Every structure is written in C-alpha cells, then in structure tokens.
C-alpha positions as a Markdown table, in Angstrom:
| # | Residue | x | y | z |
|---|---|---|---|---|
| 1 | Met | 17.2 | 3.8 | 2.9 |
| 2 | Gly | 14.0 | 4.5 | 4.8 |
| 3 | Thr | 11.3 | 2.6 | 6.7 |
| 4 | Ile | 7.6 | 2.0 | 6.3 |
| 5 | Ile | 5.5 | 0.7 | 9.2 |
| 6 | Ala | 2.9 | -1.8 | 8.2 |
| 7 | Thr | 0.2 | -3.4 | 10.3 |
| 8 | Asp | -0.8 | -6.8 | 9.0 |
| 9 | Arg | -4.3 | -8.3 | 9.1 |
| 10 | Asp | -3.6 | -9.8 | 12.5 |
| 11 | Gly | -2.7 | -6.4 | 14.0 |
| 12 | Glu | 1.0 | -7.1 | 14.2 |
| 13 | Val | 3.2 | -4.1 | 13.3 |
| 14 | His | 6.2 | -4.6 | 11.0 |
| 15 | Arg | 9.0 | -2.1 | 10.3 |
| 16 | Leu | 10.2 | -2.7 | 6.8 |
| 17 | Ala | 13.2 | -1.3 | 5.0 |
| 18 | Ala | 12.2 | 0.9 | 2.1 |
| 19 | Arg | 14.2 | 2.3 | -0.8 |
| 20 | Gln | 13.5 | 4.7 | -3.5 |
| 21 | Gly | 12.6 | 3.1 | -6.8 |
| 22 | Leu | 10.3 | 0.5 | -5.3 |
| 23 | Thr | 6.5 | 0.7 | -4.8 |
| 24 | Leu | 4.9 | 0.1 | -1.5 |
| 25 | Met | 3.7 | -3.2 | -2.9 |
| 26 | Glu | 7.2 | -4.4 | -3.6 |
| 27 | Ile | 8.4 | -3.3 | -0.1 |
| 28 | Leu | 5.5 | -5.2 | 1.6 |
| 29 | Arg | 6.0 | -8.3 | -0.6 |
| 30 | Asp | 9.8 | -8.3 | -0.1 |
| 31 | Gly | 9.2 | -7.8 | 3.7 |
| 32 | Gly | 7.3 | -11.1 | 3.8 |
| 33 | Leu | 3.8 | -9.7 | 4.3 |
| 34 | Pro | 0.9 | -11.5 | 2.7 |
| 35 | Ile | 0.4 | -9.2 | -0.3 |
| 36 | Glu | -0.7 | -11.3 | -3.3 |
| 37 | Ala | -0.1 | -8.7 | -6.0 |
| 38 | Ile | -1.2 | -11.3 | -8.5 |
| 39 | Cys | -1.2 | -8.8 | -11.4 |
| 40 | Gly | 2.5 | -7.8 | -10.7 |
| 41 | Gly | 1.7 | -4.2 | -10.1 |
| 42 | Gln | -0.4 | -3.5 | -13.2 |
| 43 | Cys | -3.4 | -2.0 | -11.2 |
| 44 | Ile | -5.8 | -4.6 | -12.4 |
| 45 | Cys | -6.4 | -7.0 | -9.4 |
| 46 | Ser | -6.5 | -5.0 | -6.1 |
| 47 | Thr | -4.8 | -7.7 | -4.1 |
| 48 | Cys | -2.4 | -5.1 | -2.7 |
| 49 | His | -5.1 | -3.0 | -1.2 |
| 50 | Val | -3.9 | -1.0 | 1.9 |
| 51 | Tyr | -5.1 | 1.8 | 4.1 |
| 52 | Val | -2.6 | 4.6 | 4.3 |
| 53 | Asp | -2.7 | 6.2 | 7.8 |
| 54 | Glu | -3.2 | 9.9 | 8.2 |
| 55 | Pro | -1.4 | 12.2 | 7.8 |
| 56 | Trp | 0.5 | 10.2 | 5.2 |
| 57 | Ala | -2.6 | 9.6 | 3.0 |
| 58 | Gly | -2.9 | 13.4 | 2.3 |
| 59 | Gln | 0.7 | 13.6 | 1.2 |
| 60 | Leu | 0.4 | 11.1 | -1.6 |
| 61 | Glu | -0.5 | 11.9 | -5.2 |
| 62 | Pro | -4.3 | 11.4 | -5.7 |
| 63 | Arg | -5.5 | 8.1 | -7.0 |
| 64 | Ala | -5.7 | 7.8 | -10.8 |
| 65 | Ala | -9.2 | 6.9 | -12.2 |
| 66 | Asp | -8.3 | 3.3 | -12.8 |
| 67 | Glu | -7.0 | 2.9 | -9.2 |
| 68 | Gln | -10.1 | 4.6 | -7.9 |
| 69 | Val | -12.3 | 2.0 | -9.7 |
| 70 | Met | -10.2 | -0.9 | -8.4 |
| 71 | Val | -10.3 | 0.2 | -4.7 |
| 72 | Glu | -14.0 | 1.0 | -4.8 |
| 73 | Asp | -14.7 | -2.6 | -6.1 |
| 74 | Thr | -12.9 | -4.3 | -3.2 |
| 75 | Gly | -15.9 | -4.2 | -0.9 |
| 76 | Ser | -13.7 | -2.6 | 1.8 |
| 77 | Tyr | -13.1 | 0.8 | 0.3 |
| 78 | Gln | -12.2 | 3.7 | 2.7 |
| 79 | Asp | -11.2 | 7.3 | 1.9 |
| 80 | Asn | -7.5 | 6.3 | 2.6 |
| 81 | Ser | -7.6 | 3.2 | 0.4 |
| 82 | Arg | -4.7 | 2.7 | -2.0 |
| 83 | Leu | -3.3 | 0.0 | -4.2 |
| 84 | Ala | 0.2 | -0.4 | -2.9 |
| 85 | Cys | 1.5 | -1.0 | -6.4 |
| 86 | Gln | 0.5 | 2.5 | -7.4 |
| 87 | Val | 2.4 | 4.3 | -4.7 |
| 88 | Pro | 6.1 | 4.7 | -5.4 |
| 89 | Tyr | 8.3 | 5.0 | -2.3 |
| 90 | Glu | 10.4 | 8.2 | -2.1 |
| 91 | Glu | 12.5 | 9.6 | 0.8 |
| 92 | Ala | 9.7 | 12.0 | 1.8 |
| 93 | Leu | 7.7 | 8.9 | 2.8 |
| 94 | Asp | 10.2 | 7.7 | 5.4 |
| 95 | Gly | 8.1 | 6.5 | 8.3 |
| 96 | Leu | 4.9 | 6.1 | 6.3 |
| 97 | Ser | 2.4 | 3.9 | 8.1 |
| 98 | Leu | -0.3 | 1.7 | 6.6 |
| 99 | Thr | -2.5 | -1.2 | 7.3 |
| 100 | Leu | -3.2 | -4.2 | 5.0 |
| 101 | Ala | -6.9 | -4.2 | 3.9 |
| 102 | Pro | -8.9 | -7.4 | 4.3 |
| 103 | Glu | -8.3 | -10.0 | 1.6 |
| 104 | Tyr | -10.5 | -9.4 | -1.4 |
C-alpha cells in the first residue's frame, strides 16, 4: 500500500492510502475528496481533472488523444493537467502529489 498527497480546492492537504489496481480518481473519491467522476472513469466528462505536481507529471505515461481533448476543454488546462481516471496507481507512484483543478 502506498500514499498519494492531494491538495483540495480549499488548499487543505490530504494523505490518502493508495493501492495498485486503482486509478487516481478512485483513490481520491474513496478518500472522500470532492471528485464528481460522473462518467465513472470513461474519460468523457473531465470532472476528475487534477494537476499532477512536478516531478511526478513527467513520470506518467503521456495523455492519450481523448484525454488531451477533455483537459483542454475544461477552461483550466495546464501542462500538468490530467484526468485522474486515466492514471492507474502503481507502486512507483508512491508519494505522488497533485492538486484538484477548479470545478468544471
């Protein structure tokens, strides 16, 4: 079991238990953070938009074309934008830090 560090929209920092086999979206949702994830992780709603902190952002697989379109359409896109539903947690990501993007 690992940990991700998530900063919510109010600036509060949360340390969340993370395990392989879950996506970042599932970890955030299960940790009680306000991630809507209304599409259930299908990469079609962008309600799980997060900013992955450096250097972690550079360690993730690049965004697929559909994810790229979705994060660009949020109105709050940054180079480190990701849809949390598209990032599977693995042990190498233990300690990953991210910030919830503004609500879409």
